[in-house]
C-alpha positions as CSV (number, residue, x, y, z in Angstrom):
1,M,-15.4,4.0,-27.3
2,A,-15.7,4.6,-24.1
3,A,-14.3,7.8,-22.6
4,A,-10.9,6.8,-20.4
5,P,-12.1,7.2,-16.5
6,S,-11.2,10.0,-14.5
7,V,-8.3,9.1,-12.1
8,S,-7.8,11.0,-8.9
9,L,-4.5,10.7,-7.6
10,L,-4.6,10.9,-3.6
11,M,-1.5,11.8,-1.6
12,P,-1.5,12.6,1.4
13,N,1.4,14.5,3.0
14,R,3.3,15.3,6.0
15,N,6.6,16.3,6.8
16,N,8.4,14.9,3.6
17,E,10.0,18.2,2.7
18,L,13.9,15.6,2.0
19,V,12.2,13.9,-0.7
20,L,9.0,16.0,-1.7
21,D,10.6,17.4,-4.9
22,E,11.8,13.9,-6.6
23,V,8.7,12.0,-5.5
24,L,6.8,15.2,-7.5
25,E,8.9,15.2,-10.2
26,R,8.5,11.6,-11.1
27,L,4.7,11.8,-10.7
28,A,4.6,14.2,-13.3
29,S,7.3,12.9,-15.3
30,N,6.2,9.3,-15.5
31,T,2.4,10.1,-15.6
32,T,1.1,10.2,-19.1
33,Y,-2.8,9.7,-18.8
34,S,-4.8,12.6,-19.9
35,N,-7.8,12.7,-17.7
36,A,-6.2,12.8,-14.2
37,E,-6.6,15.3,-11.4
38,L,-3.6,15.3,-8.5
39,V,-5.1,15.9,-4.7
40,V,-2.7,16.5,-2.3
41,V,-3.8,16.6,1.3
42,D,-1.3,18.4,4.0
43,D,-1.4,17.1,6.9
44,G,0.1,20.0,8.9
45,S,3.9,20.0,8.2
46,S,5.9,21.9,10.0
47,D,8.8,21.5,7.7
48,G,9.2,23.0,4.1
49,S,6.7,21.2,2.2
50,R,4.0,23.6,2.2
51,R,6.3,25.5,0.4
52,I,6.9,22.8,-2.2
53,L,3.3,21.5,-2.5
54,R,2.3,25.3,-3.1
55,R,5.2,26.0,-5.8
56,W,4.1,22.5,-7.4
57,R,0.5,23.5,-7.9
58,D,1.0,27.1,-9.0
59,G,3.9,25.7,-11.9
60,G,1.7,24.0,-14.4
61,R,3.7,20.9,-14.9
62,F,0.0,18.9,-13.4
63,A,-3.3,19.5,-15.4
64,R,-4.9,19.3,-12.3
65,F,-3.3,19.7,-8.9
66,E,-5.8,20.3,-6.0
67,L,-4.0,21.5,-2.5
68,I,-5.4,20.7,0.8
69,E,-3.8,22.2,3.7
70,R,-5.1,21.1,7.3
71,E,-3.6,21.4,10.5
72,H,-2.9,18.0,12.3
73,T,-4.9,16.4,14.3
74,G,-4.8,13.2,16.2
75,G,-7.0,11.5,13.0
76,G,-3.6,11.8,10.9
77,V,-3.0,10.6,7.6
78,I,-6.4,8.6,8.3
79,D,-8.2,11.9,8.3
80,A,-6.1,14.0,5.5
81,L,-6.9,10.3,2.9
82,N,-10.7,10.9,4.4
83,A,-10.6,14.8,3.3
84,G,-9.1,13.5,0.0
85,L,-11.3,11.3,-1.0
86,D,-14.3,13.7,-0.2
87,H,-12.9,16.1,-2.2
88,A,-11.7,14.0,-5.4
89,R,-13.7,14.1,-8.2
90,G,-12.0,10.7,-10.5
91,E,-14.1,8.1,-10.9
92,L,-11.0,5.6,-10.0
93,V,-8.7,6.9,-6.8
94,V,-5.1,5.9,-6.4
95,Q,-3.9,6.3,-3.5
96,L,-0.2,7.2,-3.2
97,D,2.4,8.9,-0.3
98,G,4.5,11.7,-0.1
99,D,7.7,9.6,0.0
100,A,7.1,7.3,-2.4
101,A,8.2,8.0,-5.9
102,I,6.2,6.1,-9.2
103,D,9.5,4.6,-11.4
104,T,7.3,3.7,-14.4
105,P,6.7,5.7,-17.1
106,G,3.2,5.9,-18.3
107,W,2.2,3.3,-15.6
108,L,-1.1,5.0,-14.9
109,D,-2.3,4.3,-18.7
110,R,-1.2,0.6,-17.9
111,M,-3.4,0.7,-14.3
112,V,-6.2,1.9,-15.7
113,A,-6.0,-0.2,-18.7
114,F,-6.0,-3.4,-16.9
115,F,-8.4,-1.7,-14.3
116,G,-11.2,-1.3,-16.5
117,S,-10.3,-4.8,-18.2
118,D,-13.3,-6.4,-16.4
119,R,-15.6,-5.0,-13.8
120,R,-14.9,-7.9,-11.3
121,I,-11.5,-5.7,-10.0
122,G,-11.8,-4.1,-7.2
123,V,-8.1,-2.9,-6.1
124,L,-4.7,-2.8,-7.8
125,T,-1.4,-2.8,-6.5
126,P,2.0,-2.7,-8.2
127,K,5.8,-3.6,-7.0
128,V,7.6,-1.6,-4.3
129,V,10.9,-1.5,-3.4
130,F,12.6,-0.1,-0.7
131,D,15.3,2.9,-1.8
132,W,17.4,0.2,-0.2
133,G,17.3,-2.0,-2.6
134,E,14.7,-4.9,-0.9
135,I,11.0,-5.7,-1.9
136,H,9.1,-3.6,0.3
137,T,5.7,-5.4,-1.3
138,C,3.7,-6.8,-4.5
139,G,0.2,-7.2,-2.9
140,V,-0.2,-8.0,1.0
141,D,-1.5,-11.6,2.1
142,V,-2.6,-12.4,4.8
143,L,-6.0,-14.6,4.3
144,G,-3.9,-17.6,5.1
145,P,-2.3,-19.7,7.6
146,D,1.1,-17.4,7.4
147,G,-1.0,-14.8,8.1
148,F,-0.6,-11.0,7.3
149,H,2.7,-10.0,5.7
150,D,3.8,-8.3,2.8
151,R,4.1,-10.3,-0.3
152,G,7.5,-11.7,-1.3
153,A,8.4,-11.4,1.8
154,T,9.2,-14.5,4.1
155,I,7.9,-14.6,7.7
156,T,10.2,-15.8,10.2
157,E,8.1,-16.3,13.2
158,P,6.1,-20.3,13.4
159,I,2.7,-20.3,12.1
160,G,0.3,-19.8,14.7
161,Q,3.0,-17.9,17.2
162,R,3.7,-14.7,15.0
163,T,3.9,-11.7,17.3
164,Y,5.0,-9.3,14.6
165,H,4.2,-8.6,11.3
166,Q,7.4,-6.9,10.3
167,R,9.4,-10.2,11.4
168,V,10.0,-11.0,8.2
169,R,12.9,-11.7,5.5
170,R,13.1,-9.7,2.4
171,R,14.5,-9.9,-1.1
172,R,16.3,-7.8,-3.1
173,E,14.7,-7.5,-7.1
174,G,15.8,-10.5,-9.3
175,E,15.8,-13.0,-5.5
176,C,11.8,-12.8,-6.1
177,A,10.4,-14.6,-9.3
178,E,6.9,-13.8,-7.6
179,C,7.5,-10.7,-7.6
180,D,8.0,-10.3,-11.4
181,S,4.7,-12.3,-12.8
182,W,0.8,-10.9,-12.2
183,A,-1.1,-12.0,-9.5
184,E,-4.2,-12.0,-7.5
185,V,-3.4,-10.8,-3.6
186,D,-5.2,-9.9,-0.4
187,G,-5.2,-6.2,-0.7
188,G,-2.7,-3.4,-1.5
189,I,-0.2,-0.9,0.0
190,G,-1.0,2.8,0.0
191,C,2.3,4.0,-1.0
192,C,0.2,3.1,-4.6
193,M,-3.3,1.5,-4.5
194,M,-6.1,2.1,-7.3
195,Y,-9.8,1.6,-6.5
196,R,-13.2,2.6,-7.7
197,R,-14.4,6.0,-5.7
198,D,-17.5,5.5,-5.5
199,V,-17.0,1.7,-3.6
200,A,-14.5,3.1,-1.2
201,L,-16.7,6.0,-0.2
202,S,-20.1,3.2,0.1
203,L,-17.9,1.4,2.7
204,G,-17.4,4.8,4.9
205,G,-13.8,5.7,3.2
206,Y,-11.0,4.9,5.8
207,D,-11.5,3.3,8.8
208,T,-10.9,6.2,12.1
209,G,-10.0,2.8,14.0
210,Y,-6.3,2.8,12.7
211,A,-5.7,6.6,13.2
212,P,-3.2,8.1,13.2
213,V,-1.7,5.7,11.0
214,W,-0.7,2.1,9.5
215,F,-3.3,-1.0,7.9
216,D,-5.5,1.6,6.5
217,D,-5.0,0.4,2.9
218,L,-5.2,-3.2,3.9
219,D,-8.7,-2.7,5.7
220,L,-10.0,-1.4,2.7
221,S,-8.5,-3.6,0.3
222,L,-10.5,-6.4,2.4
223,C,-13.8,-4.1,2.2
224,I,-14.2,-3.7,-0.9
225,R,-13.1,-8.0,-1.4
226,R,-16.0,-8.7,0.5
227,E,-18.2,-6.7,-1.5
228,G,-17.4,-9.5,-4.3
229,L,-14.3,-7.8,-6.1
230,K,-10.5,-8.5,-6.3
231,A,-7.6,-7.7,-5.9
232,F,-4.3,-7.8,-8.5
233,F,-1.0,-7.3,-8.3
234,T,1.0,-5.7,-11.4
235,P,4.8,-6.1,-11.8
236,E,4.7,-3.7,-14.9
237,V,4.6,-0.7,-12.6
238,R,7.6,0.0,-10.1
239,V,7.5,2.3,-6.8
240,I,10.3,3.4,-5.3
241,H,9.8,3.9,-1.2
242,H,11.8,6.3,0.2
243,V,11.9,4.7,3.9
244,G,15.2,5.3,4.3
245,R,15.8,9.0,3.4
246,R,12.7,9.3,5.8
247,I,14.8,7.8,8.7
248,A,17.7,10.0,7.8
249,K,15.2,13.3,8.8
250,Q,14.2,12.2,12.3
251,P,15.3,13.9,15.5
252,P,19.3,12.3,16.5
253,R,17.9,9.4,19.4
254,R,15.2,8.0,17.4
255,R,17.9,7.8,14.1
256,A,21.0,6.6,15.8
257,W,18.4,3.6,17.6
258,H,17.4,2.5,13.5
259,I,21.3,2.9,12.9
260,T,22.4,0.5,16.1
261,R,19.7,-1.3,14.9
262,H,21.0,-1.5,10.9
263,W,24.4,-2.6,12.4
264,I,23.3,-5.2,14.6
265,G,25.1,-9.0,13.8
266,A,26.8,-6.8,10.5
267,P,29.7,-8.9,9.7
268,F,26.9,-12.5,9.8
269,S,24.6,-13.2,6.8
270,S,20.9,-11.1,6.7
271,A,19.5,-14.4,8.2
272,T,21.4,-14.2,11.2
273,R,21.4,-10.6,11.5
274,Q,17.9,-11.1,11.4
275,A,17.5,-13.8,13.9
276,I,20.0,-11.5,16.5
277,K,17.4,-8.6,16.1
278,Q,14.5,-11.3,16.5
279,R,15.9,-12.6,19.9
280,L,17.2,-8.9,21.3
281,G,13.3,-7.7,20.4
282,M,15.8,-4.4,17.7
283,D,13.3,-5.3,15.3
284,R,10.4,-3.8,16.8
285,P,9.4,0.0,16.6
286,P,10.1,2.0,20.0
287,G,8.0,3.0,22.9
288,D,4.4,4.6,21.5
289,E,4.1,3.1,18.3
290,W,4.5,-0.4,19.3
291,Q,1.8,0.0,21.4
292,R,-0.4,1.7,18.3
293,V,1.0,-1.5,16.5
294,L,-0.6,-3.7,18.6
295,H,-3.8,-1.5,19.5
296,H,-4.3,-2.2,15.8
297,Y,-3.6,-5.7,16.0
298,R,-6.4,-6.0,18.5
299,Y,-8.8,-3.5,16.5
300,F,-7.9,-5.8,13.3
301,R,-9.5,-8.5,15.1
302,Q,-12.6,-7.3,17.0
303,K,-13.9,-5.6,13.5
304,W,-13.2,-8.5,11.2
305,G,-13.2,-11.7,13.8
306,F,-10.2,-13.4,13.4
307,D,-6.1,-12.6,14.3
308,M,-4.4,-11.1,11.6
309,L,-1.0,-12.8,12.3
310,N,-2.7,-15.9,13.2
311,P,-5.4,-16.7,11.4
312,D,-7.8,-19.3,12.0
313,V,-8.6,-20.5,8.5
314,E,-12.3,-22.8,9.6
315,Q,-13.4,-19.3,11.3
316,L,-12.5,-17.5,8.1
317,L,-13.8,-20.2,6.3
318,R,-17.2,-20.1,8.1
319,R,-17.7,-16.3,8.8
320,Y,-16.5,-14.8,5.1
321,G,-16.6,-18.4,2.8
322,E,-19.0,-17.5,0.4
323,T,-17.6,-14.1,-0.2
324,E,-14.2,-13.0,-2.3
325,I,-12.9,-12.4,1.3
326,C,-11.7,-16.3,1.2
327,W,-10.8,-16.6,-2.9
328,R,-7.9,-18.4,-2.1
329,L,-9.6,-21.2,-0.3
330,N,-11.7,-21.7,-3.0
331,P,-11.3,-23.0,-6.3
332,E,-13.7,-21.2,-9.1
333,M,-12.7,-18.0,-7.3
334,R,-9.1,-18.6,-7.5
335,A,-9.2,-19.9,-11.2
336,A,-11.5,-17.1,-12.0
337,G,-9.1,-14.5,-10.8
338,E,-6.6,-16.4,-13.1
339,Q,-8.8,-16.2,-15.9
340,I,-8.9,-12.2,-15.5
341,I,-4.9,-12.2,-15.6
342,T,-5.2,-14.3,-18.6
343,S,-7.7,-12.5,-20.4
344,Y,-5.8,-9.4,-20.3
345,Q,-2.7,-10.5,-21.4
346,R,-3.5,-12.3,-24.3
347,D,-5.5,-9.4,-25.8
348,P,-5.4,-6.5,-23.4
349,A,-8.0,-4.6,-26.4
350,K,-10.3,-7.3,-26.3
351,A,-10.4,-8.4,-22.4
352,V,-13.9,-8.6,-21.4
353,R,-15.4,-5.3,-19.7
């Protein structure tokens, strides 16, 4: 029997003091896989994060806990991820977030089992739920007429005329049948995303063009797909993304903006509230964050040759038709993904390796 592959859990962190203890407690309690290391890269936290991380490093709950403390740079989380990736020693890497808690006992054993079941698997990502109960994502979609959006959400702008990837209608758990089934997806999300370390390093790691933050996970997923590998969603693993608690610690003016945005249209239905916010532009991030989003849209278009919100399918086929990037447009590639899932579900121990 082949030895269990080594795994590096790669967690960048910056100023997550409010949730960090809970995130690490859940990670320690629910990680039963024996051949894993935790690599945390603190990106110049100015709150109590480093004190918490040092306590956990020295506390012995993790067999191997590597803490890298670095000064904050303009590269932000992208630089932190690349520093951690260079330091990691696992055959597999799981990108994590300092504000996302693993909620499933034995989660890593489950992900490793599926990942190792077929050599064509390149990315694996779980169900991610916001701490207020709505589905964040069950994998990521980008390579189709709807463009980039969290899988499990429904876009609220017309196809071909989209302006912001977060203009979507989200559902709560129990309201999304597709969120409870295994599926091939376009890519993963950095809250929890497994991939092969050697493949990521051969691709140059995380693209610094997305510095300091956002879309690095999507980009890496697509790069891995371009190499001929596939991406999948597993409903067996659940992650709680504590975005609500992160908002609670923001400066008063920014926190007030979020509260105002939350209560706009409160007496109406969810769909009506979303429409009101969208009409007022209150669903977009403020100031410099919005400019960063626009920069990343432009950078993605320059790098990949198509618009992430409004992709031209014919253009996609001309450019990437022979690669796994166009898997959903290719019946043979689509069937191969379905076969990988079916083989594993039928008998995980005998799945093709």
